[in-house]
N, C-alpha and C positions, 0 to 999 in steps of 0.2 A: 628464798631460804636455800642454803647450800645443802645438797644431798649428802647423806652419810656414806662412808665407805667402810664396810665391815666384811672383809673377805675370809673365806675358809677354803682349804684344799680338800677336794673330794677324789678319792682313789678307788676306782672299781677294781675289785680283787677276786681272782679265781686261780687258786693253786700257784701263787707266786710268792709263797711265804719266805723263801730264802733271800729274795731281793727286796721285798716290801719294807723290811725294817730299815734298810739303808735309805730308801726313798723318804720314809717318814722322818727319820733323824735329820736329813738334810732340810726338809721343809720346816721343821721346828726351829732350825737355825735362823730362819727368816721371820720368826715370831708369828707363824701361821698356825692356827688350829687346824687339825686334820680329822676328816671323817673318812674312814675306810668302809666301803660297802662290800661286804663279803658275799659273793654270789654263789653260795652253795659249795664252798671248797670242801675237800675231803678232810678227815680227822687230822692227818699229819700236818697239813697246811694251816688248819685252824689253830693248831697248838702254838704256832708262831704269833697268833693274834693276841692271845692272853697276856703275853709279855708286853705287848705294845700298850695295852690299857693301863699298865702301871705308870706310864709317862703322863704328865699333865697335858691337857689340851688335845688328847687323842681319844676319839670315839670310834666304836665299831658298830655298824648297822648290819645285822645278819639277815640274809635272805635264806629261806629254808631250802630252796633248791635252785640249781643253775638256770637262769633265765636269759643270760646274755649280757654283753657289755652295755648295750643300750638300756636294758631294764635296770641294771645296777646304777647307771648314771641318772636315769629318771628318778629313781628312788632317792639318790643322794642329793640331787638338785632340789627336790621338793622338801626333803628333810632339812636342808640348810635354810631354805626360805622360811619353813615353819619355825626354826630356831631364831630367826631375826637377822640372819646374814644377808648381805646385799649382793655379794659377788662370789662366784665359785671358780677356783682354779682347778681345772681337770688335769690330772697327771696319771700316766700309766704306772702300774705296779712293777713292771719288769725292768725299770731302770734305763730305758732307752732314751728318755727325754733329757735334755741338757738343763739340769736344774740351776746352773749358774745364770740362766736367763730369767729366772723367776723375779728377781728384783726389778729388772727392766720391764717385765710384763705388769708387775704390780704398780709401778710408777705410771705407766701408760694408762692403766685402768683407773687409777686415782685421778689422773688428769682428764680422763674422758669417761665419765661415769656411766653413760648410756651405751658405750661402745662394747662390742665383742672383740677381745684381744686374741688374735690367732697366731699360732706358730706356723711359719712358712718353712718347711723342712729343707735342710741342706744335707744331702746324702754323701757318704764316702763310698769307697770301693766295697765295703762290707754289705751294702744294701742288696738284697736279692733282686735279680732282674725281673722276676715275676711280679714283685711288689711295685716296681717302677712302671712296668707296662700297665698294670692294673690301675695305678694312679693316673696315668695319662688318659686312659679310657674314662675314668670317673670324672676327671677335670674337664674333659670334652663335653660330657653330658651335663655337667653343672653349667658350663657356658651356654649350652643350648637351652636348658630349663630356666636360667635366669636372664637369658638374652644379654649377657654382659660378661666381662672378664674380670670383675671385681673380686671374685673368690679365687684367690691364688692357689689354694690347695684344699681339697675337701676331706682328706682322710687323717690328717695329723690331729690326734686327740690331746694336744697340749695347748690349752686356751683358757681364757677367763670369760665367764658368762656374766652379763648383768642379769640378776635373777628376776627382777620385776617383769621384764619383757619375756625372758625365757620361760618362766612358769606360766605365763598366759598362753604361750604356744603349747606347752605340755598339757595344760588343762583343757584346751579347746580343739586340739588336733591329735590325730593318731600317728605316732612315729614308730619306726622299727625298734625292735628290742635287742638286736644283735649288732654285728659290725656295720650294718646300714645306718645306725643312729648318727654317727659322727658327721656323715655327709648330709643326711636329711635335715638335721637341726640347723645346719648352716643355711641351707636353701630356704627353709621356713622362716628363719630370722631375717634373712635378706628380703624376703617378701613382706615382712613387717617393717621394713625400712630401718632396721637396726644397723648403725654404722659399724664397719669392721676395720680394725687396724692390724697390720701384719708385721710380725717380728721374725726376722731370719733366725733359725735355730738349728743347730747340728743334731741329727738323729743318728744313733748308732745301733748296730745290730750285732750282738755278741754271738760268737761262734756256737756257744752252748746255750743260747737263749731259747726260752720256751715260748712258742707261739700258739695261741688258741684259735687262730684263723683256720676255718674249715674250708678247704679249697672249693669243693663243689657246692656245699650247702650255703656258705656265705656269699660266694659269687652269684648264686641264684637269687638270694635275698637282695643283694645289691642291684642286680639287674631288674628285679621287680620294683625296687625302690625308684630307680631311674625312670621306669615306665610310668609309675604312679605319679611322679613329679612332672613328667612330660605332659600327661593328660590334664593334670591340675593346671599347668602353665597354659595349655590351650583354653581351658575354661576361664582362666583369669583374663586372657586376651578377649574372649567372646563377651565377657561381662564388663570389660572396660577397666579392669584393675591393672595398675602399673606394676 
């Protein structure tokens, strides 16, 4: 029996009200229902959300307090699964992702229903050097922890998850709640032998863009995540898991 394909876009949102509406409008053009997970935004930014709910096929899931991008994504993924969706397109609320690539990603996902479709970022001169260096470090540790070069980029949060396998990982393993989530879920799904397909996509950084990346705290969480994965990888080797 052919598997079904019922996708939804999930947008983790925290105080990006001014750009969120444009992202939602663009996704609706591709006939995608949208679930915005508001991660404890302030009153000013929550005011933008009420107007979005007037559009059909847009839902808002409110979290009472800020728990991090990972916590918002975990809530959105599991809510989408509960509602009967089969795949989730993860998109940032700040507008940095190239949404013109959404049809390509959806087509690849429909053709490869069990695969994780991942954006492989193509950066311009607007990309902060600190972000590029941080990505190189993260990608190095991903290669160590997976003992492969199959994960082309660990930090781009523009991807389509197959929910059946993804929700099993969420329900059986403990993953980071903040900026460490995007990398950790990739490695965990790789260990579950979920195939990955990579799509080149331009990522832009607006001069007036708002970033919620906390330099010291999030880098510390990411470092702990790499260490946690490293020791898990060693245990997998000792127990004969590939």
